[in-house]
C-alpha positions as CSV (number, residue, x, y, z in Angstrom):
1,X,61.0,-250.6,-77.0
2,X,58.8,-249.5,-80.3
3,X,56.7,-246.1,-79.7
4,X,53.7,-245.2,-81.1
5,X,52.5,-241.6,-82.5
6,X,49.2,-240.2,-83.1
7,X,48.7,-237.5,-85.5
8,X,45.1,-235.3,-85.4
9,X,43.6,-233.5,-87.4
10,X,45.5,-234.0,-90.7
11,X,43.9,-232.7,-93.8
12,X,41.9,-235.4,-96.0
13,X,43.5,-234.6,-99.0
14,X,47.0,-235.0,-97.0
15,X,45.6,-238.1,-96.1
16,X,44.3,-239.5,-99.5
17,X,48.1,-238.3,-101.2
18,X,49.9,-240.4,-98.3
19,X,47.7,-243.5,-98.5
20,X,47.9,-243.2,-102.2
21,X,51.5,-243.0,-102.1
22,X,52.1,-246.4,-99.7
23,X,49.7,-248.4,-102.1
24,X,51.8,-247.4,-104.9
25,X,54.6,-249.0,-103.3
26,X,52.5,-252.0,-102.0
27,X,52.9,-251.4,-98.4
28,X,50.7,-250.0,-95.7
29,X,50.3,-246.7,-94.8
30,X,51.6,-247.4,-91.3
31,X,54.7,-248.8,-93.1
32,X,55.2,-245.9,-95.5
33,X,54.9,-243.5,-92.6
34,X,57.3,-245.2,-90.2
35,X,59.8,-245.5,-93.5
36,X,59.5,-241.8,-94.1
37,X,60.1,-240.8,-90.4
38,X,63.1,-242.6,-90.1
39,X,64.5,-241.1,-93.3
40,X,63.2,-237.5,-91.9
41,X,64.9,-238.5,-88.5
42,X,68.4,-239.4,-90.2
43,X,68.4,-236.1,-91.8
44,X,70.8,-233.4,-90.8
45,X,69.2,-230.5,-89.1
46,X,69.7,-226.9,-89.9
47,X,72.0,-226.2,-86.8
48,X,74.0,-229.3,-87.1
49,X,74.7,-228.4,-91.1
50,X,75.4,-224.8,-89.8
51,X,77.8,-226.4,-87.0
52,X,80.0,-228.5,-89.7
53,X,79.9,-225.4,-92.0
54,X,81.4,-223.2,-88.8
55,X,84.1,-226.0,-88.4
56,X,85.2,-226.5,-92.2
57,X,85.8,-222.8,-92.4
58,X,87.9,-223.0,-89.1
59,X,89.9,-225.5,-90.3
60,X,90.3,-224.6,-94.0
61,X,89.9,-221.1,-93.8
62,X,86.8,-221.0,-96.1
63,X,86.4,-220.2,-99.4
64,X,88.7,-217.6,-100.9
65,X,86.7,-214.5,-101.8
66,X,87.6,-214.1,-105.6
67,X,86.2,-218.1,-105.9
68,X,83.1,-217.0,-103.9
69,X,82.6,-214.1,-106.4
70,X,83.3,-216.2,-109.7
71,X,80.6,-218.7,-108.3
72,X,78.2,-216.2,-107.9
73,X,78.9,-214.6,-111.2
74,X,78.3,-218.3,-112.9
75,X,74.9,-218.6,-111.2
76,X,73.8,-215.2,-112.5
77,X,74.8,-215.8,-115.7
78,X,72.9,-219.4,-115.8
79,X,69.8,-217.7,-114.7
80,X,69.7,-214.9,-117.4
């Protein structure tokens, strides 16, 4: 059964921006927000991602230190 959500004290600028985005996509604000909330709910939480990373490290032994160091050094070089 569908549920309703009410959001109180939404800033006017936020409301206007969301309404404008919905209009630009040719949908109602309710349709736009429902789609955005469905997408948000489908994303993994930080706890899920950390759990997956822990499991991967246990299964694979993780990334070798020299590979990690090279990746960090390459990143630093790109930022210079």
